[in-house]
N, C-alpha and C positions, 0 to 999 in steps of 0.2 A: 473798653477796659475788659481787660480778664483777671479770672478770679483763678486761683486753683483750692479743688474741692475733693474731698476721699471720694472713691469709688469702691463700693464695699463688693459690687457684682463680679467688678473686675477680674480679680483673682481670678474666681473660677474658670475665667477666659482664656487663662494665661498658658503656653505652652508649657508642655513638660522639660525642654530643652532651653536652658535660663539663657537668655537674651545680654550680649556683655556689647561696652561703649566702646568705643578706637581706644581709650586708653585702659582698657581690660576690666573695668568696674561692671558690678554685676546690675541690669536694671531690674529694681524689686519693688521701687516705692510707685504703689496706684495713685496715680493722679488725674486732674481733668482741668485743660482749659477751656475756659468761657468764650465766647465773643459776640459779639452784636453782630447781624447780616443787613446788609442793604443790597439786596436782590435786584435787579433789572423786572420790568413787567413780565416777560419770559416765563425769567425763573422762578416768580411769585405762580403763576402757573402751575407751573411744574412742581412745585413742592408740592401745593394745595393736591394735586392728584396724584402724588407720591403718600401723602398721609391719609386720603381716602383710599388708597389702594394697601395701606397697612390695615387700617379697620376693615376693608373688604377679607384682607385674609383671616383674620382676628376670628371675624364673626363667621368666617364658612368652617370653620374649626372648631367653633364651639356648639354650631349646629350641628355637627356631624357626631356629637361628642353627646347632646343634650337626647338628641334623639336615640341613640344607642342607648342610653342610659334609662330614658322612658321604655323600651322595647323590652330590654333585660326584666324590668322593674315590673312592666305587664305582663309577662312572662311568670316570673316568680308567685305575682300572687293568682296566677290560677292553677299553677302548679302545687301551691300552699292551700287552696282550697280543695284540691281534691288527693292529700295525702301526699303527693308525688315527691320526691326529695331530691329529683334529678336537677342538673345542671341548666338552665336557660338554653335552647339551639342557638340564640345569636350570639354569637361571639363577641367578647370585647375588645374596642380599640384598644392600640397602643398610642399612651399619651406622649410620649419620647418627640423630641424635639425633630431629630432624626425621622423618625415615622412620617411627623406633621411635615418637615420638608419635599419628602417622597412623595408622598400624595396631594399636594397641593401642586406641586412639580407636574403631576401627572395630567392632572385635572385640568388645569392651566394650558398646557400642552396636547390636547383631546386627546391626548393615549389613555384615560379612563372610560367606562361604558357610560358615567352620567356626565359626562364633559359636556360643557354649552354648547348648542350648534347654533351656529350663526347663520344671516342672511342667505349668501353666498352658498352656502354649504358647508363650507367650512368647520371643522371644532377645535373648541377651544379659546380662550379669550381673544378677541380680537385686538385689545390694548396692551395686550401684555409685554410688544416689545417697544413702548414709548418707553416704559419706565428702566430704572435698573431691575435686575433680577436679586438684589440684596435685599430691597425692599418686602418681597413676599417673603423669603428666607428668614430675614430675621423674625418678620411680623412672627412666622411659623414659632421660631422660637420663644418669643413674650407666649404667644397662647398655650404652650407646653409649661412655662414656667410659673402662670397664672393657676393651670389645672393642676400643677404637681402640688402649688401651694393650697390650695381646695381641698386636695387627698389629703394631704400631711396632717390640715388642721381635721376632716373628720377622721381621723386615724387618734389624734392627741398624738401628734409627734410635732407639732409645730407650736411654741411658745407666743405669747399674746393674744390679744382677742380672736376669737372663732371665725374664719375665714368661709365662706357659703361658695356656691358658684359663679365663677366670673362672668361678669354682666356684659350686655351684646354694648359696641360702642355703637353710637349715634351720632351722627355728625352735630356738630353746634353744641354735644352737650360732653366733648372729651375733649384733650389737649391736643392740635395735630401737632402730631410727631412721630420721625421713622427715624431708621438708624442704616447706616452705608458702612458697610468693611473696608478696613485697609488693607485689600488684597495685596501686600509685599512683603516679602523677606525681610527678616531684621538683617541688619546692617547693609542693604542696598543703597545706592544712591540715591539721597533726597529727591533727586528730577526724576526718577525713575518709579515713582510711588503713586497710586491714583489717589491719595488725597497726601497732598502738598499745598506751600504758602508758594505762589507763581511769582509773587513779588510781595512786598511790605502792607500792601494795603491790600490783597487780593489772595483767597482762597481757592485753589483748584478741588471740585467735586466730581467726579465719573459721572456722566452724562448731564451734568448743570456747567462744567467749564470753571470761567474763572468768577468768584463771586466777592464784594466787595465787601469787605471787614472795616468794621470799625472802634477804633483804640490803637496801641499800639500792641505790635506781634513781633518786636525784635528777641524779647526774652525768648519765646517759642521757637524761632527760627533759627537761634544760634547754637539750641539745646540741642534740633534735629539735627542740623547741620555738623555740630562736635558728635551725632551717634548717640547722647546722653536720654533722649527722648524718644521714644518707638510710639506710634498712634495705632493703637489699635481699632478704633472706630470713630464715625463723626455722629450725632446724635444731634438732629436738626427740628429747633420746637420752637412754635409760635404763640405767645403769650401777650397778650393786650394788643395784637395788631403788628409786633417786632419778632423777625425770627431772629435764633440764637441758635448757636453754633457749638458741642462740645466734644472737644477732643479728648477724648479717653485716653489712657495708654499707660506702660511704664516709664518711668524716672531711672535714673540713676541717684546715689544717695546725696544730701547735700554735702556741700564743702562743709571738712573740718571744721574752719575757722567756725563756720553757721553752728556746729553741735558742739563746742566745745565749754567744759562748764564754769571756765576760769572767772570772768568778769559777769559770772551772776550770782544772782542772792543766796550767799550757802545754806540760811536755813529755811526749815518748810514756810509755805505762804501756804495760808487759808483762803480760801476765795467763796465768802458768800452771795449767792445770789440772791437779786432783791425785786421788787417792783419799782420803790422810788428809788433806788442805786440799782444799774442792770448788774454790777458787783464792786463790792467791797475785797479787799485782799492786806491783810495784816498777817506777821511771823508771829512764832510763839513766844518772843521777847514780848510781848504786848503792842510793838514799835506798826504803826499804820505806814501801811505801805503804796496802796494806790488804790482810789476811787474812780468810777466811770459812769457817769451819767445816765441814769436811767434812759429806757428807750419808751418815747414816747409819740411814733411817727402816728400809729393809728388813730390815739385821740387829738393831736395835732390836725389830722386829714377829716375826722369825721363832718365837720362844716361843709367841704366838698363833697362830701361822698353822699349824703344825705341831699345835697342839691343836683348831684347826678343823679344818685335814683330818682328823684321827684322829675327831673325831667325824663328818664326811660320811661316811668310809670305814663307820663303825658304822652306818648307817641303811637303811634298803630304798627299791630305788630306787624312785619316783614315790610316795614316800608324801610325805603334810605334814611330815615329821619331816625328809626331806629337803631339802624347801623350803627350809627352816627353818634347815639347816645350810649349805647354800649360800651363805644370804642374809647366814651370820653370817662365812662365808667374804670374801665378797664385800662387803662394809662392812671388814673387815679393810684387805683390796688397795687400796679407797679411799680407807682412811685414810691408809693408805705414800703413795700417788701424790699427795694434795692434799698434805699436809707437805714431799714432793718440791720442789712444783713452786710452793710458798709460799716455800722457801729460796730457790731458785733465783732467783724474781722479788728478791727483797730483794738478793741479790750485783750480779746483771744490773743492777737500777735504779739499785744506788749508785754502780758504776762508771762508767755514764754521764752519769748527775748530776756527780761530779765531775772529768772527764777530757775532753782535749779528742780525742787521739788514743789508740787501743788498738791495740793487737798482741796477738796470738791464734796460736796455732797449727794449722796442717791437721792435724789430726788424725786416724788413721785409727781410728774407735770400730769399726769393726765387724769389723774383722780384732783387735783389739786383746780383745774379747770374745770370741774363740775359744781364746783363753789358759784351759785349765780351771781351772786355781787362780785365776784373779783376776775369772774372769764374771762372779761375783755381786757383787762390789768393783765394778766398773768399767760394770754397768749400775746400780747406785744411787747413783753417782756423779755422774751425769747430764750426763756432758760432752757432748755433741750438744746437749742441750737447754737450757745455758748459751750454748754457741758459738750456735745460732738465735735465743735472746732479746737478745743484743746486736748480733747484724747488726740485725733490725729493729727496737730501740728505739734502736739508733745513726743509724738512717735518720729518725725522728721527730726528734730530737734533735741533728742537724747536728753528730753524732760521727763522726771518720775512723776507721775499723778497718781494718787492715791486717792480714792472713791469711800468715803464714812460709809459707817450704815445709818441708811436709812431712817432709824429710832434714836438714832446718835444728838442727844438734846443740845445743840449747839446754841442755839436762840436761849433756853431757859438757865444754863448753865451760867455761874459770874465767874469769869475769867480772872477774879480777884483771889475769890477762897476756895469754888469750886460750888456753891452751895443751887441747888436746883429752884427754882422759882416756875411751880406747877398750873399759878395762875395767871400765868403770861398771856396777855392776847394779840390778836395781829394790829392793833390801834393803837398799842406803846409802843413808841418808838424809840425809847430813852428806859436800857434797863437801871433799876434800883435795886440794889443789895440790900438786903436787910438784915445781916450778918454782918458782912462786913463795911458797908456803908460805901460802895463803890458807885458811881453813877456816870453811866457810858454808852454809848451812843448803840443801838441795841445787833445794827449788821456790823458794826468794828467787833461789836462782844464776842457774834459769832464766829469771824473768821477768825479772831484770837483761836477758841475753842476747837475750832479746825485745824489752825497750823499744828493743834499741840495732841493731834489725835492719830494714832498708830494701830497697823492693823492689830485684829486681836483684843482692843482694847473699846470697850464700846459703851463703858459705863462711866468711867473715868476721867476728870482731869486733873494733870497737874497744877494744884495751884501755886499762882505766880504773880507779885508785888507787878501791876501794870505799870508803865513808865509816864511821866507827866505830859509826855505827849499826847499819849494811849487816852487819857484821860481827859483832854482838853477837845479830841478830835472828837468835830460831827459827820454826819453824811451831807 
């Protein structure tokens, strides 16, 4: 089964020259198609080698940078003790991806002074020709990006939590993954591209040959054949014993019929995300629009997870039984994740297809999960994932999304008269207004208030008498 997901980092790798389809459309929509793979035994071994080569390359660059930073720091301490203000004699290394690629290519090919020496006297990595060169170059770029994030965080130029020095990647403690670039000129025939579908059930990858793919591929193959999708790279990842491939690239905009606003709900629709319900939607007139069942996949799987963890704890470290127990535990986790993602995709797709304007809250999800009583429920509710999908799908379908202020009291404000109840706690699921006597479901009340929110209007809601349907609706 394929999934469309946004790739934020794909924009940075786009060429400056625009890519056009055969009909003259500009390919500007960053998308990713994800498929599960069924490699044969030889391909599985080669996949594992590529993932190991990526870890090896990243650790190589991090070790060089760390040694350089430690040496310069030690020299600064000596100079500061002696009262000397000169710069350390040890030169700093360039952290750019280009420099990393050149350095590692020279090192693995035996052209550097410190290149490894093999038993037969040759220099360089003896196994470098067994794997695609893209593995090493893409890993070098990944190491450079991680160091750039660390540098930007240290300078205070990066928002969010502080980022420390990148961790060294150890086997068994990081997700096996590697990336292959599609070295093909846009507009060339699909049959001449390194990464392509050789038939409906196989994806051809450089050095690997045809790899069997699960699920329907007709949609992607038609887009590639028509020139409406150009692949930039293929990222292969192993999770819970299963390899998946993510085909990242740019596609043409959706058809005008899918972006038309003619048959969509004209009034703004507020979307209140919650724990009991995944989300409740209502418009400014107080009309109940849609309610989606809450995500409880983790709660339902707790029994199986507990049994799998207990079975894992009883195994001997390093044994075959432990490997099988870990695989069973990972499979259960994978099913929980896939079920949650499927439910969120259904909700976000329905809202985007039926509405012209959506209003959501700017929730502090990271702060909410710090509540130890609600951590598990909030994490299982997929609040952040729902907003992420709504934002990128709305851009694709031409839907306007308004993000209400984080401190807008959508749940505490009466949708009938505008009275604010500051004593409303999370356990109260029905909103009762002491001023006008309105009794309404808490989530529906918040959705109505959100639908009336307008930019630069953070403290007031337009009072409106709700309809009979809104008064009688419950989540």
